[in-house]
N, C-alpha and C positions, 0 to 999 in steps of 0.2 A: 483381782490381779493375779489369782492363782494360775489362770490359763497362760498369761504372758510370762510368768516365772518359769514355766516348763519349756519355753521356746528356746531353741538354740539358734546359733548364727545362721545356719543353713535355711531354717524355716523362715526366719525374718527376711533373708535375702529373697526367697521365693515370693513371700507376701509383697515385698517392695517391688519386685518385678511385675507382679500381677497388678498392683496399683498403677504403675506406670503404663502398662499396656491398656488397662481399663480407662485411664485418663486420655490416652491417645485415641482409642476407639470412640470414647464418648465425645471427644472434640470433633472427630470426623463426622460422627452421626449428627451432632448438634448443628453443624454447618448445613446439613441437608435434612433437618428434622421434619420439614414439611412433607417431602416425598415419603419419608419413613412412616409418619403418622397416617398419611393417606393410604399407604399400603396396608397398615394395620386395620384401618377402617374397611377397606375392600376385602381383606382377609377374613374378618369376622362376618362380613355381609355375604361373601361368596363361599364360605366354608361348608355350609349345608349342601350347596350345589356340588362342590368338589367331592364331598363324601358320598353323595348320591351317585355321581358318575363313577366314582371309584369302585362301586359295587358291580359295574358292568365293564369297565375298562381296567384290565389287569396290568397297568403300567403307569407308575406315578408321573413320569415325564409327560406322557400323552394326556393323562387326566388333567394335570395342571395347565398344559397348553390349551386344551379345549376350554377349560374354565376361563382362562385369560381371554380367549377369542370371544367367548360369549359375553364378556364384560366390555372388551375394547371395541368390537364391531359396532354395537349400538352407539357408543360415543363417537366413533368415526362417521357413522351415518348422520348423526345430528350435526356434526361439524360440516360435512359435505353438503347437507341440505341447507344449512345456514349460508354457506358460501354461494350456493346456487341462487338462493333468494337475494343475497346481497348483490351479486352480479346482475341479476335481472333488474333490480331496482336501480343500479348504477346505469345500466343501459337505457332505462326509461328516462333517467335524469339527463343523460347526455343527448338523448333524442328530443328533449324539450326545446322550445323555440329560443330560449335564452342562451343555450350552449351549442346550438347548431353551428354557429360561426367558429367555435373552438374546434369542433370536429372537422369542419371543412379546412381549417388551417393546418391541422396535422395530417389530413388525409393523404397528401402527396408523399409524405415520408412513410406513412404506414403502408401505402401501396407499394413503394419500392422495397420495403422490408418483406412484404408478403411474396413478392416476385423473386426475392433472394438476390437482387442486384445490389450487393453491398458497395461495389465501386461507385456506382452512381449516387448512392446515398452519401458516401464520403465526399464526392465531388460537389454535391449540392450543399453540404454543410461548409466545405472549404471555400466555395465561391460566394457564400453569403446569401444564396437564394433562399427564399423563405422569410427573409426580413426579421421580424421580431422573434420568430421561433428559433432561428439560428443564433441570434444574439443571446437569447435566454439560455440556450443549451450551452454556449461557450462560457457564459458568466456563471451559470448555476451548476455546471457539471461537477466541480470539486465538492460543492456542498451536497449535491445529490449522492455522490460516491460515499462521502462521509456518513450520510444518513443511512445509506444502504448497508454500510459496514456495521453501524450500530444496530440496525434491524437484524442483520445476519447474526451478530453476536448474541442478541437477545433471543432470537429464535433457536440458536444452538443451545443456549442455556436452558430454555424450556424443554427442548428435546432430550437433553442430557438428564434433566430431572425426571422426565417422563419415563425414560428407559430405566433409570435407577429405581423408580417406583415399581415398574414391572418386574425388575430383578428381585426386589424385596418380596413382592407379592408371590412370585413364582416359587421361591424357596420356602416361604412361610407355608404355602399350601402343600408343597411336596414333602418337606422335612420337619413339619411341626411336631410330629410324634417323636422324632429323634431328639429334638430340643427338649421336649417334655421329659422324655426318658432320662436324658443326661442330667437334667435339673433334679429330678426326684432321686436319682441314684447319688447325686452329690450331697443331698441333705439327708441321705439314708432313710428316705421315705418317712420323714417326720409327719406324724398324723395332723398336727395343727397347721403346718405349712401347706401340706397337700390339700386339705379341706379348704383353706383360704384361697389358694390359687385356683382350684377347681370352681369355687363359687364365683370368683372374679371372671374367670374364663367363660362360664356359662352366661353370666349377665351381660358381659360385653358383646357376646354374639346376639343376644336378644335385643339389646339397645341398638346396635348398628344395623341389624337386620330389619328392625322396625323402621329405621330411616329409609332403607331401600324400598320397603313395602309402601311407605307413605308416598315416595316419589312415583312409584308405579301406579298406585291408586289415583293420585292426584292428576297425573298425566293422562291416564285413561279416562277419568271423569271429564277432564277439560276437553279432550278430543271429542267425546260424545256431545258435550254441550255446545262447542263451537260449530261442529257440523250441523247440529240441530238448529242453531241460530241462522246459519247460512241457508239452510233449507227453507226456513220460515220467511226469511227476508226476501221480498220480491224485487226490491230496488237495487240489488247488488249484495255481495257477501259482506257480512259484518266483520268477519275475521278472514282476510285473504289467505293467510298461511296458518290454518288451524293446527296442523301437526307440529310445526315448529314452535308456535306459541305454547302449545300444551306441554311439549318437552321442556321448554325453558321454565314454565311454571312449576313443573315437577322438580327440576333441579333447584329452583328458587326455594323449595321447602327446607333446604339445608342452611339457609341464611338465618342466623339467630334473630329473635325479636320480631322482625318484619316478615320473614318467610317469603312466600310466593307473592305477597302484596307488592314487593319491589318490582315485579314483572307486570302484573295485570292492572294495577292502579294507574301507572303512567300510560299504559296502552289505552285504558278506559278514558283518561283525560284527553288523550289525542283524539279518540273517537268523538268525545264531547265537543272539542274544538272544531272538528270537521263538520259535525252536525249543526253547530251554530253559525258556521260561515258558508255552508253549501246546502243544497236541497236535500241532503241526506236526512232521513227521518230521525227525530230526537229519541225515539224509543230504542234505537240501536245501542248507544252507549249506556242507557239506563238498564236495558235488559242484560247487556254484557256484564256490567258491574254487579248487578243484583244476583244473577245466576252464578257468576264466578265466585262471589262471596259466600253464597249459601251452599251450592252444590259441589263446587270444586275446592274451596278453601275450608269451610267449617266442617262439613260432614265427613270427608275422608280423613282429615287431620284428627278429628275427635275420636271417631270410631276405630280407625286403624291404630293410632297410638294407644288408645285405651285397651284395645283387645290384645295387642302385643306386649304392652307394659305389664299386663296382668300376669304374664309368665315370668316376669323379672322380679328379683328381690329388692330392687331399688325404686323408690318413689319417682314417678315421672316428673314431678315438679323439680326434684333435685337434678334430674338429668337435663331438663330444659335450662335450669339455672347454670349448670355446668357448661352447656353450649354458649350461653350468653356471656358469662364471666370469663370463660376461656378465650373467647374471641376478643373481648375487650382487653384482656391482660396480655395475650401472646400474639394477636394478629390472626390471620386466616387459618393458620394451622392449629390455633387454639380451639377451633371448631371440633377437632378430633381429639385433642388432648384433654379438653374440659370433661367430657363424659368419662374418659378413662380415669382421671383423677377422682371424680365423684364415686365411681364404682369401687375403686381401691379404698377410698376413705370410708365409705359406708360399711364395707365388709371388715375393714380394720376396726371400726368402732363396734361392730356387732360381735366379732369373734376374738379379737386380740385385746382390746381395751379392758373388758371385764376381768380377764385373767391377770393382766398387769396390775389393774387396780386392786384386785384381791391380794396378790402377792405383796404389793406396796403397803396395804393396810394391815396385813398380818405381821409385818416386821416391827 
């Protein structure tokens, strides 16, 4: 209580104001904890790249922007590729015999729109030509507008969180040294706190960088395997979209417990169903599941994680447990919070608890 006895009213007022500001900032950050934690994950995963680029680009803003582009462009490429594949599959579905009548029903309206004759389209709808289509448009238009508004609101929310994540990531990459310097000066470079935070910082980089490496290794191995299967198969490709499926499998490694199995096991079951109901050879699904399990799932995950975790001071089993329990306890953003909590707890137990226990026992 001696510290509080020496406090005057001015100091108490400053501390009270600081607590209020901290509570407000904490509340705002908690509302968007997902984008913040995802930005922290990408920060540690891309920080080595940023530091490497910073040796050649003598401008922090440009270096951070280039790093962000190298992270974002592959994501956009995956999304664009997935959209192209989805549109191609939709076109094939609409071109099927069962839905050709639907296409022919809407074709007059689509033709008018393509020619830009909006007046004629309005007259066609007003006159009731087109029968069931016009009636459906009149009756369902309010509901369609409502659904479009809901979709637009959801899309805006996703974009807002995405740009918020980019903002967090940009300033973490550019100004992390300022934040670190301010913190160390605030604690007067206390040796115990500095060593604790530096150990946590190094291990978080290793843990999150290992996830990025496993994604890249798994996606690369899957691409080679799927193209190899397509080359061997003489009756048609086993995997029509090998690159897209490989990227989805790589991203699936982030999912706790099941990992990439959530992607390739359902796909393998679909291949099995196709093989049992069509002339497709049965070895297609068997070879796909066996090679993906061994070459794509087991080997990269085991060797990549083992090699990278050897550089960390935290047991990989504890990290995996942090992924699993964090997701169960907090939802999707627990996937990033769990490992952070594990690293903080492990180093707290190693560096802080022994000193506290010794002081407590000596009293």
